[in-house]
C-alpha positions as a Markdown table, in Angstrom:
| # | Residue | x | y | z |
|---|---|---|---|---|
| 1 | Unk | 94.0 | -6.3 | -2.2 |
| 2 | Unk | 90.3 | -6.8 | -3.0 |
| 3 | Unk | 88.9 | -10.2 | -2.6 |
| 4 | Unk | 87.4 | -11.7 | -5.8 |
| 5 | Unk | 85.1 | -14.1 | -4.0 |
| 6 | Unk | 85.6 | -17.4 | -2.4 |
| 7 | Unk | 88.4 | -19.3 | -4.1 |
| 8 | Unk | 88.4 | -16.9 | -7.0 |
| 9 | Unk | 85.1 | -18.2 | -8.5 |
| 10 | Unk | 82.9 | -15.8 | -10.4 |
| 11 | Unk | 79.2 | -15.8 | -10.0 |
| 12 | Unk | 77.5 | -17.9 | -12.7 |
| 13 | Unk | 74.4 | -16.9 | -14.6 |
| 14 | Unk | 71.2 | -19.0 | -14.1 |
| 15 | Unk | 70.8 | -21.8 | -16.7 |
| 16 | Unk | 68.8 | -21.0 | -19.8 |
| 17 | Unk | 66.3 | -23.5 | -21.2 |
| 18 | Unk | 65.9 | -27.2 | -20.4 |
| 19 | Unk | 68.5 | -29.8 | -20.4 |
| 20 | Unk | 68.4 | -32.7 | -22.9 |
| 21 | Unk | 67.4 | -35.2 | -20.2 |
| 22 | Unk | 64.5 | -33.0 | -19.0 |
| 23 | Unk | 63.2 | -32.6 | -22.5 |
| 24 | Unk | 63.4 | -36.4 | -23.1 |
| 25 | Unk | 61.5 | -37.1 | -19.9 |
| 26 | Unk | 58.7 | -34.7 | -20.8 |
| 27 | Unk | 58.5 | -36.2 | -24.3 |
| 28 | Unk | 58.3 | -39.8 | -22.9 |
| 29 | Unk | 55.5 | -38.7 | -20.5 |
| 30 | Unk | 53.6 | -37.1 | -23.3 |
| 31 | Unk | 54.0 | -40.3 | -25.4 |
| 32 | Unk | 52.6 | -42.5 | -22.6 |
| 33 | Unk | 49.6 | -40.2 | -22.0 |
| 34 | Unk | 48.8 | -40.1 | -25.8 |
| 35 | Unk | 49.1 | -43.9 | -26.1 |
| 36 | Unk | 46.9 | -44.4 | -23.1 |
| 37 | Unk | 44.3 | -42.0 | -24.4 |
| 38 | Unk | 44.2 | -43.5 | -27.9 |
| 39 | Unk | 43.9 | -47.0 | -26.5 |
| 40 | Unk | 41.0 | -46.1 | -24.3 |
| 41 | Unk | 39.3 | -44.3 | -27.2 |
| 42 | Unk | 39.5 | -47.5 | -29.3 |
| 43 | Unk | 38.3 | -49.7 | -26.5 |
| 44 | Unk | 35.4 | -47.3 | -25.7 |
| 45 | Unk | 34.4 | -47.4 | -29.4 |
| 46 | Unk | 34.2 | -51.2 | -29.3 |
| 47 | Unk | 32.4 | -51.2 | -26.0 |
| 48 | Unk | 29.8 | -48.8 | -27.4 |
| 49 | Unk | 29.3 | -51.0 | -30.4 |
| 50 | Unk | 28.9 | -54.1 | -28.2 |
| 51 | Unk | 26.4 | -52.1 | -26.1 |
| 52 | Unk | 24.3 | -51.4 | -29.2 |
| 53 | Unk | 24.4 | -55.0 | -30.2 |
| 54 | Unk | 23.3 | -56.1 | -26.7 |
| 55 | Unk | 20.5 | -53.6 | -26.7 |
| 56 | Unk | 19.3 | -54.9 | -30.0 |
| 57 | Unk | 19.4 | -58.4 | -28.6 |
| 58 | Unk | 17.4 | -57.4 | -25.5 |
| 59 | Unk | 14.9 | -55.6 | -27.7 |
| 60 | Unk | 14.4 | -58.7 | -29.8 |
| 61 | Unk | 13.8 | -60.7 | -26.6 |
| 62 | Unk | 11.3 | -58.1 | -25.4 |
| 63 | Unk | 9.4 | -58.3 | -28.7 |
| 64 | Unk | 9.2 | -62.1 | -28.4 |
| 65 | Unk | 7.8 | -61.7 | -24.9 |
| 66 | Unk | 5.3 | -59.1 | -26.1 |
| 67 | Unk | 4.1 | -61.2 | -29.0 |
| 68 | Unk | 3.4 | -64.1 | -26.5 |
| 69 | Unk | 1.7 | -61.9 | -23.9 |
| 70 | Unk | -0.6 | -60.1 | -26.4 |
| 71 | Unk | -1.1 | -63.2 | -28.6 |
| 72 | Unk | -0.3 | -61.1 | -31.7 |
| 73 | Unk | 2.4 | -61.3 | -34.4 |
| 74 | Unk | 5.1 | -58.7 | -34.1 |
| 75 | Unk | 8.1 | -57.7 | -36.2 |
| 76 | Unk | 11.3 | -56.0 | -35.4 |
| 77 | Unk | 12.4 | -53.6 | -38.2 |
| 78 | Unk | 16.1 | -52.7 | -38.5 |
| 79 | Unk | 17.2 | -50.3 | -41.2 |
| 80 | Unk | 19.7 | -47.6 | -41.9 |
| 81 | Unk | 17.7 | -45.0 | -40.0 |
| 82 | Unk | 17.1 | -46.9 | -36.8 |
| 83 | Unk | 15.1 | -49.7 | -35.1 |
| 84 | Unk | 11.4 | -50.0 | -34.3 |
| 85 | Unk | 8.7 | -52.6 | -33.6 |
| 86 | Unk | 5.4 | -53.1 | -35.3 |
| 87 | Unk | 2.4 | -55.3 | -34.3 |
| 88 | Unk | -0.2 | -56.9 | -36.4 |
| 89 | Unk | -3.7 | -55.6 | -35.4 |
| 90 | Unk | -6.9 | -56.1 | -37.3 |
| 91 | Unk | -4.9 | -57.3 | -40.4 |
| 92 | Unk | -2.5 | -54.3 | -40.6 |
| 93 | Unk | 0.9 | -53.6 | -39.3 |
| 94 | Unk | 0.9 | -50.8 | -36.7 |
| 95 | Unk | 3.8 | -48.9 | -35.3 |
| 96 | Unk | 3.9 | -46.2 | -32.7 |
| 97 | Unk | 4.1 | -48.7 | -29.8 |
| 98 | Unk | 5.1 | -47.5 | -26.3 |
| 99 | Unk | 8.8 | -47.4 | -25.3 |
| 100 | Unk | 11.0 | -49.3 | -25.7 |
| 101 | Unk | 9.3 | -50.5 | -28.9 |
| 102 | Unk | 8.9 | -47.1 | -30.6 |
| 103 | Unk | 11.3 | -45.9 | -33.3 |
| 104 | Unk | 14.9 | -45.3 | -32.1 |
| 105 | Unk | 17.5 | -43.8 | -34.4 |
| 106 | Unk | 21.1 | -45.0 | -34.4 |
| 107 | Unk | 23.3 | -43.0 | -32.0 |
| 108 | Unk | 27.0 | -42.6 | -31.2 |
| 109 | Unk | 27.9 | -43.0 | -34.9 |
| 110 | Unk | 26.7 | -46.6 | -34.9 |
| 111 | Unk | 24.8 | -47.7 | -38.0 |
| 112 | Unk | 23.7 | -50.8 | -39.9 |
| 113 | Unk | 26.4 | -52.1 | -42.1 |
| 114 | Unk | 24.4 | -55.0 | -43.6 |
| 115 | Unk | 21.1 | -55.1 | -45.5 |
| 116 | Unk | 18.0 | -53.9 | -43.6 |
| 117 | Unk | 16.2 | -56.7 | -41.7 |
| 118 | Unk | 12.5 | -57.3 | -40.9 |
| 119 | Unk | 12.4 | -60.0 | -38.2 |
| 120 | Unk | 9.0 | -61.5 | -37.7 |
| 121 | Unk | 7.7 | -63.0 | -34.4 |
| 122 | Unk | 4.8 | -65.4 | -34.3 |
| 123 | Unk | 2.1 | -65.3 | -31.6 |
| 124 | Unk | 4.2 | -67.9 | -29.8 |
| 125 | Unk | 7.2 | -65.6 | -29.8 |
| 126 | Unk | 9.2 | -67.6 | -32.3 |
| 127 | Unk | 11.2 | -66.1 | -35.1 |
| 128 | Unk | 12.9 | -67.4 | -38.2 |
| 129 | Unk | 16.2 | -65.7 | -37.3 |
| 130 | Unk | 18.3 | -63.1 | -38.9 |
| 131 | Unk | 21.9 | -61.9 | -38.9 |
| 132 | Unk | 22.9 | -58.3 | -39.2 |
| 133 | Unk | 26.1 | -56.3 | -38.9 |
| 134 | Unk | 26.5 | -53.0 | -36.9 |
| 135 | Unk | 29.4 | -50.7 | -37.6 |
| 136 | Unk | 31.1 | -47.8 | -35.9 |
| 137 | Unk | 33.9 | -46.4 | -38.0 |
| 138 | Unk | 36.1 | -49.4 | -38.8 |
| 139 | Unk | 34.7 | -51.6 | -36.0 |
| 140 | Unk | 32.0 | -54.2 | -36.7 |
| 141 | Unk | 29.7 | -56.3 | -34.6 |
| 142 | Unk | 27.7 | -59.2 | -35.9 |
| 143 | Unk | 24.3 | -59.8 | -34.2 |
| 144 | Unk | 22.7 | -63.1 | -34.8 |
| 145 | Unk | 19.0 | -63.3 | -33.8 |
| 146 | Unk | 17.2 | -66.6 | -34.0 |
| 147 | Unk | 14.6 | -68.6 | -32.1 |
| 148 | Unk | 17.1 | -70.4 | -29.9 |
| 149 | Unk | 19.7 | -67.8 | -29.1 |
| 150 | Unk | 19.2 | -64.1 | -29.1 |
| 151 | Unk | 22.8 | -63.1 | -28.5 |
| 152 | Unk | 25.3 | -60.6 | -30.1 |
| 153 | Unk | 28.7 | -61.9 | -31.4 |
| 154 | Unk | 31.1 | -59.0 | -31.5 |
| 155 | Unk | 34.1 | -58.5 | -33.7 |
| 156 | Unk | 33.7 | -59.5 | -37.3 |
């Protein structure tokens, strides 16, 4: 008599496809990765907007310092195309100043969401103040510039 194998078991074919549990584990891992990626994208957008607001604040402080050092009125111009600084020389406003005061266009999809602003600085570095809003997609950041506090306030 021929033996049919150990205890009469037939060889089985290898399993085909994935089990339900394996599929669910992979889907759960993909969901976690996608959620993490989308959260980091949203946070990086807000951080980029806050960085632009901080740069604008620092530029305003530098313009104030330059006005005092050169004993000339200056103005910071913020419009939909970008930001630049002008100085009053011989009765006329002159642009084309050295970096960081020269024209800088908006980058990283950041733009001006409020009305354009021309912020004047006296020879003493004082300014009347202004408030503007930067936007990047649906995110907003309010930047309040005045003589006492040149600081951005994020998250309108």
